[in-house]
N, C-alpha and C positions, 0 to 999 in steps of 0.2 A: 608215702606210698600213694600212687595214682590208681585211680579205678576207672574203667571204661565198660559201659555196657552197650551191648549190640545184640540183634536177634541172629542166633545161628542155631540150625537144626543139624544134629549128628545121627546116624544110624548104622550100626553095624550088620554084616551080611552074614548068614548062617553058613554059607558054603563059597567055594571059589566062583561059582556061577552067580554074578551080581545080578539082581534084578532092578527094576526102577522102584525107588524109594517112595513110600507113602507120602502124600502131601500133607505136612503138618502145620503149614501156615494158611490163614484164611485169605490173604491177599497174595497174588503172584509176586508183587513187588515189595512184600513186607520183609522178607528175610532170604538168607542165602542157604540152599540145600546142598549137603556134601554128604557123600558115603564113603565109609571106610570099612576094609576086610576085618573080620573078627581077630585075625592073627596079627593085626597091626602092632608094631611097638608102641610103648609108652612115648618113646622120643618123637616119634611121628605126631603124637597127639599133643605136643608141647605147644603153648600160645603162639610161639614165634614161627612154628611150620604153619599152624593154621592161618595166622595173619598174611604169611607170605601166599598161600594158597587163595586167600581172599583177595589180595593185590594183583594177583597175576589174573584174576576173572575179568576179562574185558568188558562184560556186559553190565557191570555194576553202575558205572556213571550213567549209561544209557537208561538204565531201570530206575534210577535216582531221579533222573529227568523225568522219566515217564511217570513216576509216582507223583512228582510235582505238579505236573500238567492235569493228571487226573484229579488231584485236590482241587485245582484252579477250575475245573469244569464241574466237580460234584458239589462243592460248597456253593450255595447261591450267593452268599455275600461277597465272597471273593470275586465271583464271576460278575456280578452285577456292578461292583465298585470299578471294576477294569471297562465295563460297557459304557457306565455312565461318565467316566472320565472321556471316553472315546466320543460319545455323544454330545459332550460339552465343547469339546474341542472343535467338532464339526460344525456344531450351532455357532460358536463364536466365529469361526472362520467364515460360516455362511452369512451371519449378520454383518460382519465387516464388508464381504463382497455386496451384499445388498445396499448398504449405506454409500459404498464407493460408485456403485452402478447407478442407483437413484440420484446422488448428488452431484456426481462429476461425469459420468460416462452417457447416460441416457439422455439425449437431446429434449425428450419431452418432460423431464421432471428435473433435469439437471439445474442446480442454482447458478451454475456457470452461464447457462443459457438466459435465466432471469437477469443475471447481472449484466450479460451483454445487451440485453434489452434496456435495462436500465440506463447503462452508460451510453447507449445510443440515443436513447431518448433524451438524456441530458445534453449530449453534444448537438442534436438536433435542435432543442431548446435554444442553446447558445447561438447556433446558427442563425435561427429566427431571430433572436434578439439582436444579433449582430446586423442583420438586413434591415430591421426596423429603426436600428440606431443610425445606419447609414442614410435611411430614408429621413430621419429626423434632422441629420446633418445637413442633408440636401435642402431641405426646407429653411433651416437657419440661413444656409449660405446664400439661398435666393433671396430672402427678405433683406439680408445685410447688404449683398452686392447691388441689389437694385434699387434700395432705398436709403440707405445709410452710408454706404462705403465713400460716395463722392464727397460728402459733408467732412468725413473723417479725414480722407486723404487730403482735400482741400485745405483745412485747417492745420492739419500736421505739417503740410509742404511749407505753408507760411511761417509756422513755428519753426521749422528747421532753416528755413531762409534767414530768418531773424537771429536765430541761434549763432550761426557763422558770422553774420554781418557785426553783431553784438560785439564778438571777441575782436574783430577786425577794429571796429570803432574804438574800443579800449585801448589798443596799441596806438592809434591814432592820437588820442587824447594825451596818452603819456608821452609820445614823441612832441606833441605841442609844446610842452613844458621846457623843450630843449631848443626848438627852432621853429620857424614859421612853417606853417602847413602849405603844402601846395594845392592848387585848384583842384587836382584829382582827390586829394585826401579830403577836402572840403565837401567834394561831391559824394564821398562814401558817407559822411556823416548826414548829409541831407537825404541821401538814399534809405539810410535807416530810419529817418523821421517819416518818410514816406511810407515805408513799411510797417512802421508802429500804426501809423493812423489807418492804414488798410487793415492791419490786424486787429485794431479796436474794433473796426465795423463788422468783421466777421465773428469775432468774439461776443459782440452784442446781439449780432442775428443768429447765432448758432442754435441757441434754444428754442427760437420761433421757428426756424428752418425745419429743425429735427420734429418739432410737433406737427408741422404742415405735411411732412412725409408720413407721419403716422396717420392723420386724417385722411390722406389719400389711400390708405391701406384698406378703408372701410369698404370700397367698392371692389378689392381684391378677393380672391378665394380664401385667403388667410384671414381675412378682416383684420383686427388689430392684433391677432395672435403672434407670437415669436418676434415681435418687434423690440429691439433693444432699446427702449424708451429712456433707459437710465444708464447712458453710456459712462458717465462719470460716477462711479460708486465709491462709498468710503471716503477717504482723505481726498479723492481726485475731485470731488465736487468743491471741496473746500480750495484746493488748489487752483481750480478754473476760476474761481473768485478772486483769489490772490493776484494771479496773472493780470486778470482783467482791471482791477483796482491799481496795481502798481504801474500798469501800462500808461495811465495817464500821467502818472507822476514822471516817468521816463519821458514822456513826450514833452512835458512842460520844461523839465530840467535840460534836456538837450537842446531844445529851443532856445533857452535863454543863456546858453553857453557861449562865452565870447572867445573863440578859438584863436584870436589874434593877440589875446592878452591873457594866457595862461601861465600863471607862476607855479613853480614847485612847491608843494607843501601847503597850498591853499585848503582850506577845511571843505569848500564847496567842491573843489575837484575830487578830491579824496572821497566825499560823500556819493558823488556820481558814480565814480568808479566802483565803489563797495555796492551801491544799489543795483549796477548793472551786472556785478558778479552773481549778486543773489537771484536777480531777475533771470538769468541765464540758466541758472540751475532750477528755477521754478519751470521755465519753458521746456527744458529737457525733461523734467518729470511729468509734464502735462503731456507731451508728446507720447510718453510710454503709457498714460493713462488713456487717452483717446485711441491708441492701437491694442489695448488689452484686450477688448471683446474678440477683435480679429485674431490675435494670438490664440485665444481660447478655442476659436473654432479650428486654427490650424492644428493646435495640440490634440484636439478632439479627434480630427481625422487622423493624425498619426497614431494615435492610441488604437484606433479601430482597425488601421492597416497592418498593426503589428501583433495582432492576436494570433495566438497558436492554439489549434483546436486539436484536442487529442484524439488520436486515431482509434478506430472501432477495437473492440476487445475480442480477442479469438482464443480458444483453448483446444489443446491437442493432448488428449490423455497419453500417458507413458505405456505404450503398447507392449514393450518387451517387460515390464515389471508386472503388466496385467495378466499377460500370458503366463508367466512362472507362477503368479499367485493362483490363476485358475487351475493349474496343473498340480499345484499342491492341493487344492481342494479335491480335485479327482483322486488323487493318490491317498487322502485321508479317508474319503468314501469307500474306496477298493479295499484298502487294508482292514478297515472296521466291518466291511460287509465279510469279508473271508473269515476274520476271527469269529464274528457272531454264528456263521455258518459252520464252525468247527472244522474249517479247511486251513486254519492256520494256527500253529501253536502260540501260546503265550510267549515262550522264549523267542520264538522269531518275531513276534510283535514287539516285544521288549527291545530287541536287538535293532529292529528296523527304526523304532522311535529314538533310541538311542544313538544312532547313526544319522538320521535325517531330521531330528527334531530341531537341530540348530538351523538347519538350511530352511526349514519352514519358518522360523522366526526372522531369519535374514532376509528372506523375500518378502515377508509382511513389513519389515521395517524398511526395506528398499522401496517398496510400493508407496508407503507412507512418505518416505522422504522424498520420492519423485514428485508425488503430488504437492507435497509442501513447497518444494522448490519450483516446480513448473507451473502452479496454480496459485497457492497461497502467497508466494513472494511476488509473483507476478501481477496478481490481483491488487496486491498492496501497493506495489509501485504504480500501477494504472490508476488506482483510485487517488494516491497522493498527487499524481500529475494531474488527474481531472479536478481535483479538489483545489489544486494550486492555481491552475488556469481559471476555474470558474471564480474563485475568490478574487483573483486579481482582475479579471474582466467586469464582475459586477461591482467591486469595490471602485474601481476607476471611473466606470459608467455613473454609479450614484454620486460621486463625487464631482465628475465633470457636468453633469446636469444640474446638480445642486449650485455649482459655480455659475453656469450660464443663467440659472434662475434669478440670480441678483440683478442681471441687466434688463430684466423684463419689467413691464409694468406691474404695479402691485396686484391689479385684478386679474392678470393674465397668469391662469393656472395650467396653461396647455403642457409645460414641461412636467409639472408635477403629475398630470393625469397620464401622461406617457409612462412615468414610472411605476404608477399604481397598476397600470394595465399588464405589466410584465407578469409573466406566470411564475417567477421565482417566489412570489409571496403565497404559493399555494404548495404546501409540503407535499412531495410525493410519498405514497403508502409502499414500503418495501416489506415483504413477508418472509425476509430472511436476514440472517447476521452472519458474517465471517466468524466472528467469535464463537457463536454457537455450533457452526459446522465444524470448526477447529477442535471444540469440546467433544462433538460426537465422534469425530474420527480418532481423536485421543482415547476416548472411552473404549470404542471396540478395539482398538489397537492394542489398549492395555489389556483388556479382557481376554483378547485372543493370546497374547503373550503369556498371561498367567496359566491360561489353559494348556498351552503347549508345554510350559515349563513344568507343569503338573505332571502332564503324560510323559515327558522325558525322564522326570525324576522318578516316577513309577517304573519305568522301562528299566533305569538303571538299577533300581533296587531289586527288580525281578532278575536281571541279568546277575547281579551280584549275589542273591541268594542262591541262584542255580550253581553258580561257579564255587561259592563257598561250600555248599553242601556237598558238591562232587569232591572238592578238594579236601574235606573232612573225612570222606571215605577213605581217601589214599593216605591219610594221616593215621589211621587206625594203626598201621603196621608200626610207624615210627613210636607212637603213644605206647602200644603194648610192649614193646622192646624195652622202654624206659620203665613200665610197670614192673617187668620179669626182672630187670637188673636189681 
């Protein structure tokens, strides 16, 4: 057996002339008032008839909703809970906008402006260092081509001439084992001997001529700075001595060689040919050693001319997402003000949040996503590009200057001082970090989402409660019928 309880007031009338019944309920929405004639039959007072009358009363749902609205206004805790949620949502939305405006939109406080200034400053620093590097290269070129290049080119040309002639004489000596040499072939051997003697004189005087050029620089604007006094570095110095020492043996061996009586397989001939091959290899390597400083200068120039400077950084905020976000903030302020001023029912408030809450979240997420894609991704790519260019430029510059320093006199520290004066050794002070900005944005975006979700959830509950209670009123008839059965 099911039982259901509800407030119902009944009053019989004394005559056929019905008058207004006396109000028996303290609250107008507390119960349903129904009047019956004294002569009414018992069948008309059955539960099913009464419930049918209740369900036919069209103002019951409206009166129930009115009672719910009255409770939401009269009970302070319920009213303040709703107002508190609304204020928290507005505050979260406002804080997110403040952060976006301050950090991304306002040119006076935006960290994008600070970032642009920093990247521009770094680019200007690179341009300045590029200019001074070109100036340094110009000085090195000036010293080399005016003081050293003629010695290097002269010696390397002699070595090159000897190199090709040595190979030719090796062929002639090999042919002499088979037939008598012609006058022209004997002349080529004699020419090689003359080149050998001339080369030996140049090798013997090379060091003193280089020193003389260095001494003449004392009266120049550079003094003895930037002068490649150590043209032969590392194994090149030892290679120079080997060529100079073996050259005398080559002259003696070739001078004593009787080209009219050369027999195949003679030990003396084989030794001469072998030593000529070794000597030819050493001459070729010595040529590379002599030209290595000039190659360093050419490589330094190529490096500077291929530098790619990162373009300036510019950022345009996502105007569409910002406009939608601002409109949502205005809507929140408007609907909250109307509710607090009692010009908006909680049912409408709940329905509005239930319908528009997801759009608020979507707009906030879209704004954050647009900023993340148009700003953070762009910043990340720009910084990566700037970092790559700077690392490549300064790493190559340091390596190049360190390599050139090897050719200078030991007491010449001009290149070292050049590097020490570069401003890269002074760490710039940056009062922002991208990771912190990302965290702040995530924090406020998360707070905003939580507050809106809370409001939307409360709105859904309010709507559900109202609908459920109205439906319960209409269900009384069905329940009462089952009770009466």
